[in-house]
C-alpha positions as YAML, in Angstrom:
chain: A
units: angstrom
residues:
- id: 1
  name: MET
  ca: [228.90, 81.54, 169.23]
- id: 2
  name: ASP
  ca: [227.09, 81.09, 172.57]
- id: 3
  name: LEU
  ca: [228.17, 82.07, 176.17]
- id: 4
  name: ARG
  ca: [229.32, 78.50, 176.79]
- id: 5
  name: GLU
  ca: [232.00, 78.71, 173.78]
- id: 6
  name: LEU
  ca: [232.97, 82.29, 174.33]
- id: 7
  name: GLN
  ca: [233.92, 81.45, 178.00]
- id: 8
  name: SER
  ca: [235.86, 78.46, 177.31]
- id: 9
  name: SER
  ca: [238.97, 80.15, 176.15]
- id: 10
  name: LYS
  ca: [238.78, 83.89, 176.98]
- id: 11
  name: LEU
  ca: [237.49, 86.67, 179.24]
- id: 12
  name: VAL
  ca: [234.19, 87.64, 178.02]
- id: 13
  name: LEU
  ca: [233.39, 91.45, 178.16]
- id: 14
  name: ILE
  ca: [229.86, 91.83, 179.08]
- id: 15
  name: GLY
  ca: [228.13, 95.36, 178.53]
- id: 16
  name: ASN
  ca: [225.10, 95.74, 180.67]
- id: 17
  name: VAL
  ca: [222.33, 97.56, 179.48]
- id: 18
  name: TRP
  ca: [218.82, 98.79, 180.53]
- id: 19
  name: ASP
  ca: [217.10, 99.69, 177.30]
- id: 20
  name: VAL
  ca: [217.17, 99.10, 173.40]
- id: 21
  name: ASN
  ca: [219.34, 102.12, 172.76]
- id: 22
  name: SER
  ca: [222.12, 100.83, 175.35]
- id: 23
  name: ALA
  ca: [221.80, 97.31, 173.97]
- id: 24
  name: THR
  ca: [222.47, 98.51, 170.36]
- id: 25
  name: LEU
  ca: [225.35, 100.49, 171.34]
- id: 26
  name: VAL
  ca: [226.94, 97.40, 172.93]
- id: 27
  name: GLU
  ca: [226.06, 95.35, 169.79]
- id: 28
  name: GLU
  ca: [227.96, 98.05, 167.74]
- id: 29
  name: LEU
  ca: [231.07, 98.13, 169.89]
- id: 30
  name: ALA
  ca: [233.44, 95.49, 170.65]
- id: 31
  name: TYR
  ca: [231.81, 93.87, 173.58]
- id: 32
  name: ASP
  ca: [231.41, 90.15, 173.47]
- id: 33
  name: ALA
  ca: [227.85, 89.88, 174.81]
- id: 34
  name: ILE
  ca: [225.02, 91.73, 176.10]
- id: 35
  name: GLY
  ca: [223.82, 91.56, 179.88]
- id: 36
  name: THR
  ca: [220.89, 93.35, 181.26]
- id: 37
  name: SER
  ca: [221.08, 94.97, 184.68]
- id: 38
  name: SER
  ca: [218.10, 94.24, 186.76]
- id: 39
  name: ALA
  ca: [218.86, 97.36, 189.06]
- id: 40
  name: ALA
  ca: [219.31, 99.74, 186.09]
- id: 41
  name: ILE
  ca: [216.03, 98.53, 184.24]
- id: 42
  name: ALA
  ca: [214.08, 98.81, 187.50]
- id: 43
  name: ARG
  ca: [215.18, 102.40, 187.83]
- id: 44
  name: SER
  ca: [214.62, 103.21, 184.17]
- id: 45
  name: PHE
  ca: [210.82, 102.02, 184.65]
- id: 46
  name: GLY
  ca: [210.63, 103.78, 188.05]
- id: 47
  name: TYR
  ca: [210.88, 100.92, 190.31]
- id: 48
  name: LYS
  ca: [213.07, 99.85, 193.11]
- id: 49
  name: ASP
  ca: [215.62, 97.20, 192.64]
- id: 50
  name: GLY
  ca: [214.87, 93.78, 194.20]
- id: 51
  name: GLU
  ca: [212.15, 92.40, 192.04]
- id: 52
  name: ASP
  ca: [209.83, 95.29, 192.47]
- id: 53
  name: LEU
  ca: [209.70, 95.51, 188.71]
- id: 54
  name: PRO
  ca: [207.03, 93.27, 187.08]
- id: 55
  name: PHE
  ca: [208.50, 90.30, 185.36]
- id: 56
  name: GLU
  ca: [206.32, 91.16, 182.24]
- id: 57
  name: LEU
  ca: [208.27, 94.40, 181.81]
- id: 58
  name: THR
  ca: [211.40, 92.46, 181.88]
- id: 59
  name: LEU
  ca: [210.04, 90.18, 179.04]
- id: 60
  name: THR
  ca: [208.88, 92.92, 176.94]
- id: 61
  name: LEU
  ca: [212.24, 94.70, 177.01]
- id: 62
  name: VAL
  ca: [214.23, 91.57, 176.62]
- id: 63
  name: LYS
  ca: [212.04, 90.64, 173.44]
- id: 64
  name: ARG
  ca: [212.84, 94.18, 171.92]
- id: 65
  name: ILE
  ca: [216.41, 93.94, 172.77]
- id: 66
  name: ARG
  ca: [216.66, 90.52, 171.18]
- id: 67
  name: GLU
  ca: [214.87, 91.76, 168.03]
- id: 68
  name: CYS
  ca: [217.39, 94.46, 167.67]
- id: 69
  name: THR
  ca: [220.70, 92.66, 168.54]
- id: 70
  name: SER
  ca: [222.34, 89.51, 167.51]
- id: 71
  name: LYS
  ca: [225.20, 88.99, 170.52]
- id: 72
  name: PRO
  ca: [224.80, 86.53, 173.24]
- id: 73
  name: LEU
  ca: [222.44, 88.03, 175.50]
- id: 74
  name: THR
  ca: [222.29, 87.17, 179.40]
- id: 75
  name: VAL
  ca: [219.53, 88.36, 181.60]
- id: 76
  name: ASP
  ca: [219.58, 89.13, 185.38]
- id: 77
  name: ILE
  ca: [216.56, 87.51, 186.90]
- id: 78
  name: GLU
  ca: [217.40, 88.37, 190.43]
- id: 79
  name: TRP
  ca: [216.22, 85.62, 192.55]
- id: 80
  name: GLY
  ca: [213.95, 84.38, 189.88]
- id: 81
  name: TYR
  ca: [210.50, 86.33, 189.90]
- id: 82
  name: GLY
  ca: [208.88, 83.17, 191.26]
- id: 83
  name: ASP
  ca: [207.84, 81.65, 194.71]
- id: 84
  name: THR
  ca: [208.63, 78.17, 193.67]
- id: 85
  name: PRO
  ca: [211.37, 76.43, 191.69]
- id: 86
  name: VAL
  ca: [208.63, 75.35, 188.95]
- id: 87
  name: GLU
  ca: [207.54, 79.21, 188.56]
- id: 88
  name: ILE
  ca: [211.20, 80.27, 188.22]
- id: 89
  name: ALA
  ca: [212.07, 77.47, 185.52]
- id: 90
  name: LYS
  ca: [208.90, 78.61, 183.51]
- id: 91
  name: ASN
  ca: [210.28, 82.26, 183.74]
- id: 92
  name: ILE
  ca: [213.61, 81.05, 182.51]
- id: 93
  name: LYS
  ca: [211.85, 79.09, 179.71]
- id: 94
  name: LEU
  ca: [209.98, 82.38, 178.57]
- id: 95
  name: LEU
  ca: [213.32, 83.95, 178.39]
- id: 96
  name: SER
  ca: [214.78, 80.97, 176.54]
- id: 97
  name: ASP
  ca: [212.00, 81.28, 173.88]
- id: 98
  name: LEU
  ca: [213.11, 84.79, 173.29]
- id: 99
  name: GLY
  ca: [216.51, 83.91, 172.42]
- id: 100
  name: VAL
  ca: [218.20, 84.41, 175.67]
- id: 101
  name: SER
  ca: [221.70, 82.51, 176.15]
- id: 102
  name: GLY
  ca: [221.93, 82.67, 180.01]
- id: 103
  name: VAL
  ca: [220.62, 84.04, 183.25]
- id: 104
  name: ASN
  ca: [221.87, 85.29, 186.35]
- id: 105
  name: ILE
  ca: [220.18, 84.22, 189.55]
- id: 106
  name: GLU
  ca: [221.12, 85.48, 193.23]
- id: 107
  name: ASP
  ca: [221.69, 83.62, 196.39]
- id: 108
  name: SER
  ca: [220.38, 86.71, 198.47]
- id: 109
  name: VAL
  ca: [216.88, 88.24, 198.58]
- id: 110
  name: VAL
  ca: [215.41, 91.59, 199.52]
- id: 111
  name: LEU
  ca: [213.01, 91.32, 202.43]
- id: 112
  name: GLU
  ca: [211.41, 94.56, 203.87]
- id: 113
  name: GLY
  ca: [214.08, 96.54, 202.08]
- id: 114
  name: GLN
  ca: [217.02, 94.64, 203.36]
- id: 115
  name: ARG
  ca: [218.98, 92.38, 201.30]
- id: 116
  name: GLN
  ca: [220.17, 89.11, 203.05]
- id: 117
  name: LEU
  ca: [221.85, 85.70, 202.05]
- id: 118
  name: VAL
  ca: [219.81, 82.65, 201.72]
- id: 119
  name: ALA
  ca: [221.11, 79.70, 203.54]
- id: 120
  name: ALA
  ca: [223.64, 77.83, 201.46]
- id: 121
  name: ASP
  ca: [221.87, 74.40, 201.66]
- id: 122
  name: LYS
  ca: [218.52, 76.08, 201.01]
- id: 123
  name: PHE
  ca: [219.61, 77.71, 197.93]
- id: 124
  name: LYS
  ca: [221.41, 74.65, 196.72]
- id: 125
  name: ASP
  ca: [218.07, 72.80, 196.90]
- id: 126
  name: LYS
  ca: [216.30, 75.56, 195.16]
- id: 127
  name: LEU
  ca: [218.94, 75.65, 192.43]
- id: 128
  name: GLN
  ca: [218.77, 71.76, 191.95]
- id: 129
  name: GLN
  ca: [214.96, 71.78, 191.62]
- id: 130
  name: ILE
  ca: [215.11, 74.61, 189.13]
- id: 131
  name: ASN
  ca: [217.58, 72.52, 187.07]
- id: 132
  name: ASN
  ca: [215.35, 69.58, 187.19]
- id: 133
  name: GLU
  ca: [212.46, 71.51, 185.99]
- id: 134
  name: LEU
  ca: [214.35, 73.17, 183.06]
- id: 135
  name: ILE
  ca: [215.35, 69.57, 181.95]
- id: 136
  name: LYS
  ca: [211.81, 68.59, 182.17]
- id: 137
  name: LEU
  ca: [210.98, 71.67, 179.80]
- id: 138
  name: ASN
  ca: [213.98, 71.00, 177.60]
- id: 139
  name: VAL
  ca: [215.45, 74.39, 178.23]
- id: 140
  name: ASP
  ca: [219.21, 74.92, 177.74]
- id: 141
  name: VAL
  ca: [220.40, 78.16, 179.06]
- id: 142
  name: PHE
  ca: [223.74, 79.06, 181.06]
- id: 143
  name: ILE
  ca: [222.81, 79.36, 184.62]
- id: 144
  name: ASN
  ca: [225.34, 81.74, 186.30]
- id: 145
  name: VAL
  ca: [224.75, 82.10, 190.06]
- id: 146
  name: ARG
  ca: [225.59, 85.24, 191.93]
- id: 147
  name: ILE
  ca: [227.01, 84.66, 195.19]
- id: 148
  name: ASP
  ca: [226.53, 87.78, 197.41]
- id: 149
  name: THR
  ca: [228.88, 87.15, 200.16]
- id: 150
  name: TYR
  ca: [231.32, 89.94, 199.39]
- id: 151
  name: LEU
  ca: [228.44, 92.26, 198.36]
- id: 152
  name: LEU
  ca: [226.94, 91.98, 201.86]
- id: 153
  name: SER
  ca: [230.33, 92.13, 203.58]
- id: 154
  name: GLU
  ca: [229.75, 88.91, 205.36]
- id: 155
  name: GLU
  ca: [232.01, 87.51, 207.85]
- id: 156
  name: ALA
  ca: [235.04, 85.38, 206.31]
- id: 157
  name: PRO
  ca: [233.57, 86.19, 202.77]
- id: 158
  name: LEU
  ca: [236.09, 83.87, 201.10]
- id: 159
  name: GLN
  ca: [235.58, 80.65, 202.93]
- id: 160
  name: GLN
  ca: [231.66, 81.39, 202.65]
- id: 161
  name: THR
  ca: [232.34, 81.71, 198.95]
- id: 162
  name: LEU
  ca: [234.27, 78.68, 198.31]
- id: 163
  name: GLU
  ca: [231.63, 76.64, 200.32]
- id: 164
  name: ARG
  ca: [228.88, 78.06, 198.36]
- id: 165
  name: ILE
  ca: [230.72, 77.38, 195.15]
- id: 166
  name: SER
  ca: [230.96, 73.70, 196.17]
- id: 167
  name: GLN
  ca: [227.45, 73.17, 196.95]
- id: 168
  name: TYR
  ca: [226.08, 75.34, 193.88]
- id: 169
  name: GLU
  ca: [228.36, 73.25, 191.38]
- id: 170
  name: MET
  ca: [226.75, 70.09, 192.48]
- id: 171
  name: ALA
  ca: [223.20, 71.55, 192.14]
- id: 172
  name: GLY
  ca: [223.93, 72.46, 188.36]
- id: 173
  name: ALA
  ca: [225.47, 75.99, 188.51]
- id: 174
  name: GLU
  ca: [227.53, 76.41, 185.20]
- id: 175
  name: GLY
  ca: [229.18, 79.66, 186.33]
- id: 176
  name: VAL
  ca: [229.69, 81.85, 189.49]
- id: 177
  name: PHE
  ca: [229.34, 85.56, 189.74]
- id: 178
  name: VAL
  ca: [231.15, 87.08, 192.87]
- id: 179
  name: PRO
  ca: [230.49, 90.97, 193.19]
- id: 180
  name: TYR
  ca: [233.18, 92.85, 195.00]
- id: 181
  name: LEU
  ca: [235.66, 89.96, 194.94]
- id: 182
  name: VAL
  ca: [238.68, 92.15, 194.05]
- id: 183
  name: CYS
  ca: [241.80, 91.19, 195.92]
- id: 184
  name: PRO
  ca: [243.99, 89.19, 193.43]
- id: 185
  name: ASN
  ca: [244.98, 86.71, 196.02]
- id: 186
  name: GLU
  ca: [241.36, 85.94, 196.72]
- id: 187
  name: VAL
  ca: [240.63, 85.64, 193.13]
- id: 188
  name: SER
  ca: [243.24, 83.23, 192.71]
- id: 189
  name: LYS
  ca: [241.98, 81.05, 195.49]
- id: 190
  name: VAL
  ca: [238.60, 80.98, 194.05]
- id: 191
  name: LEU
  ca: [239.96, 80.19, 190.57]
- id: 192
  name: SER
  ca: [241.86, 77.15, 192.28]
- id: 193
  name: HIS
  ca: [238.78, 75.92, 193.93]
- id: 194
  name: THR
  ca: [236.54, 75.61, 190.97]
- id: 195
  name: LYS
  ca: [236.51, 74.72, 187.33]
- id: 196
  name: LEU
  ca: [233.30, 76.91, 186.81]
- id: 197
  name: PRO
  ca: [233.88, 80.20, 184.80]
- id: 198
  name: LEU
  ca: [234.30, 83.07, 187.21]
- id: 199
  name: ASN
  ca: [232.48, 86.20, 186.65]
- id: 200
  name: LEU
  ca: [233.47, 89.45, 188.46]
- id: 201
  name: LEU
  ca: [232.15, 93.02, 188.78]
- id: 202
  name: SER
  ca: [234.28, 95.83, 187.41]
- id: 203
  name: HIS
  ca: [235.79, 97.82, 190.36]
- id: 204
  name: LYS
  ca: [238.38, 100.83, 190.36]
- id: 205
  name: GLU
  ca: [240.87, 98.56, 192.59]
- id: 206
  name: MET
  ca: [240.73, 95.51, 190.17]
- id: 207
  name: CYS
  ca: [243.44, 94.17, 188.00]
- id: 208
  name: SER
  ca: [243.42, 95.14, 184.38]
- id: 209
  name: VAL
  ca: [241.37, 93.03, 181.97]
- id: 210
  name: ASN
  ca: [244.62, 91.40, 180.32]
- id: 211
  name: GLU
  ca: [245.51, 90.62, 183.92]
- id: 212
  name: LEU
  ca: [242.34, 89.13, 184.99]
- id: 213
  name: GLN
  ca: [242.36, 86.93, 181.69]
- id: 214
  name: GLU
  ca: [245.89, 85.69, 182.40]
- id: 215
  name: MET
  ca: [244.66, 84.73, 185.83]
- id: 216
  name: GLY
  ca: [241.73, 82.68, 184.36]
- id: 217
  name: VAL
  ca: [238.62, 84.95, 184.86]
- id: 218
  name: ARG
  ca: [236.11, 84.30, 182.47]
- id: 219
  name: ARG
  ca: [233.54, 87.06, 182.60]
- id: 220
  name: LEU
  ca: [233.61, 90.77, 183.55]
- id: 221
  name: SER
  ca: [230.43, 92.59, 184.25]
- id: 222
  name: MET
  ca: [229.85, 96.48, 184.95]
- id: 223
  name: GLY
  ca: [226.46, 95.85, 186.56]
- id: 224
  name: ASN
  ca: [224.46, 99.03, 186.90]
- id: 225
  name: ARG
  ca: [227.50, 101.35, 187.14]
- id: 226
  name: LEU
  ca: [227.21, 102.83, 183.42]
- id: 227
  name: TYR
  ca: [223.42, 103.50, 184.03]
- id: 228
  name: GLU
  ca: [224.31, 105.46, 187.16]
- id: 229
  name: LYS
  ca: [227.12, 107.41, 185.62]
- id: 230
  name: THR
  ca: [224.75, 108.44, 182.74]
- id: 231
  name: SER
  ca: [221.94, 109.36, 185.17]
- id: 232
  name: ILE
  ca: [224.50, 111.48, 187.09]
- id: 233
  name: TYR
  ca: [225.61, 113.11, 183.78]
- id: 234
  name: SER
  ca: [222.20, 113.78, 182.60]
- id: 235
  name: GLU
  ca: [221.20, 115.42, 186.00]
- id: 236
  name: SER
  ca: [224.41, 117.68, 185.79]
- id: 237
  name: LEU
  ca: [223.09, 118.85, 182.08]
- id: 238
  name: PHE
  ca: [219.62, 119.53, 183.47]
- id: 239
  name: LYS
  ca: [221.05, 121.63, 186.45]
- id: 240
  name: SER
  ca: [223.21, 123.60, 184.04]
- id: 241
  name: VAL
  ca: [220.16, 124.62, 181.92]
- id: 242
  name: LEU
  ca: [218.25, 126.02, 185.41]
- id: 243
  name: GLU
  ca: [221.47, 127.57, 186.62]
- id: 244
  name: GLN
  ca: [222.41, 129.28, 183.38]
- id: 245
  name: GLN
  ca: [218.97, 129.89, 182.11]
- id: 246
  name: CYS
  ca: [220.58, 128.83, 178.94]
- id: 247
  name: TYR
  ca: [220.32, 125.62, 176.76]
- id: 248
  name: SER
  ca: [223.98, 126.07, 175.36]
- id: 249
  name: THR
  ca: [225.21, 122.95, 177.26]
- id: 250
  name: VAL
  ca: [222.87, 120.72, 175.65]
- id: 251
  name: ALA
  ca: [222.18, 122.47, 172.27]
...
C-alpha cells in the first residue's frame, strides 16, 4: 500500500529516521511509513541543516534504507537540492528510481544562515514547473509541500497558510505539511479550506492521535525530535562515564 492509499482513510504515523538502524526499528514497529529527517541526517553526517549536506549522501543513505525496509518511504528534500525546477525534478526521479513513495519540499530557504519564506507566487510557479518536468520524466511520487508560516512565526500565519495552500494546490501539491500548527480551531480551519491531506508535526501541546484522526488530519510526523532526544541521552551517558570514572552506566 502506498502513501496515497494509506492517507485516504486514516491518520498515517510517520517514523522519522536518520540512518539504517533507525529505519529498521521503524520498520519493525507499528508505524505506517518511514520518513527521513533532513536535519537529523545532516547532523549525523556532520553538516548543518539547510541543504549543507551533499545530495549524493542522501541518495546513498536512501538507497540503503530502501534495501533494508519495505514500508512506504518519504524523503525530505528541503527545497530540492537544485537551482532550477529541471534539476529538482531530476533529483526526485533519482529518489523515485530507488523506490521512494513521496517527497517533502519546503517553501522556505536558508540564505546566509537565516531561514526565510519564498514569495507564495514564486514558489507556486516553481512547484508547477517541477510537476511539469516530473510528468515529462514519467515520475509518480507524492508531493508534500511544507508551509513554513508557523515555523517562522509569520504575521497572521493562518491566513497566509490558507492563501499558500490555495496556490500550491493549483500548482500540483498533493499534500500540505504545516509544522507548528497546533491550535485545534486553526487546524479545523485548514482542514475546512482544502481537501489535500494535512500533515502536522508532533508537539507537546497538540491533541492526541485519536483526536487528530477524528478531525481529519492525515499525517503526523516527528521531524528531527527523536534524533535530538537520542543525542541528548547519548551525551548524558558519555558524561556519566567521565564524571564517575566508571563504565557502569553503559556496561
